[in-house]
N, C-alpha and C positions, 0 to 999 in steps of 0.2 A: 307718632304723635307730633303735631306741630308745636313749636315753642309757644305760640299764642294759646294753644289748648292747655299746655302745662301752666302758663301764667293764670289762665282762667280757673284752673283747679286750685291754685294757691290763693287766689282772691276769694273764691267761694268758701274755702276752708277758713280763711281769716274772718270773713263776714259771719260765718256760722258761730265761730268762737266768740266774736265780739257781741253778737246778739244774745247768745245764751249766758255769757258771763255777765253782761249788763242786766239781764232779767234776774239772775240769781242775786246779784248785789242789790238791786232794787227791792226784791222780795225780802232779803235779810234785813234791810234798813227801813222797811216801811214803818210809818209812824204808828199805825194801828195794827198790832199783831193779830187782832181778831178779824182783820179785813179778809183774810183767806183762811180756809180750814187747813188742818194738818194734812188731810188727804190730798188736797190741791197741791200743797207744797211738796209732799213726798213724790207724787206723780210727776210734777214739773221739774223737780230737781233730778229725778231719775232720767227723764227725757233729756234734760240738759247734759247730764253726764254721758249718755249714749250718743247724743249729737256731737259732743266735743270729741269723743273717741272716733266717730265717723269722720269728723273734720281732720283729725290727725292722720287717719288713713288716707284720705283724699289728698291732703297736703304732701304726704310721703310719696304717693304716686306722681303727683305733679313735680315734686323736687327731683325724684329719680329721673324722670323724663327730661327735665330741664338740665340736669347735670350730665346727661348723655348715657344713662344706664350703666354707670360704672359700679363695680363691686366695692366693698369696703377697702380693699387693698389698692384701689385705683386702677385695676386692670379692666379692660373691656370684657363684657360677657362673651361666652363662646359664640353666641348667635351674631355678634358684631365683629368677629374676627374677619378682617378683610383679606387676610393672607390665605385663608382656606379656599379651595376650589369647590365647585359644585359637583365634581365627579367622585 
């Protein structure tokens, strides 16, 4: 994956979190509580939660590729070991 693709994943994840958090805050602070039904809020808050979880997963993939696919210990993954030969 190219670095630009990893950055695109991070930006898309950040945008998704921004949009859904903004939506939830606006809904929670709306002046007229009867403006939306309970069902509307439950469905959209559930969608917001799921979308934020997807955004976290997408950001993780982007971050891993941006950091060079290193493990938690900082060692390269076996598929990246350049000292191995193909034989």
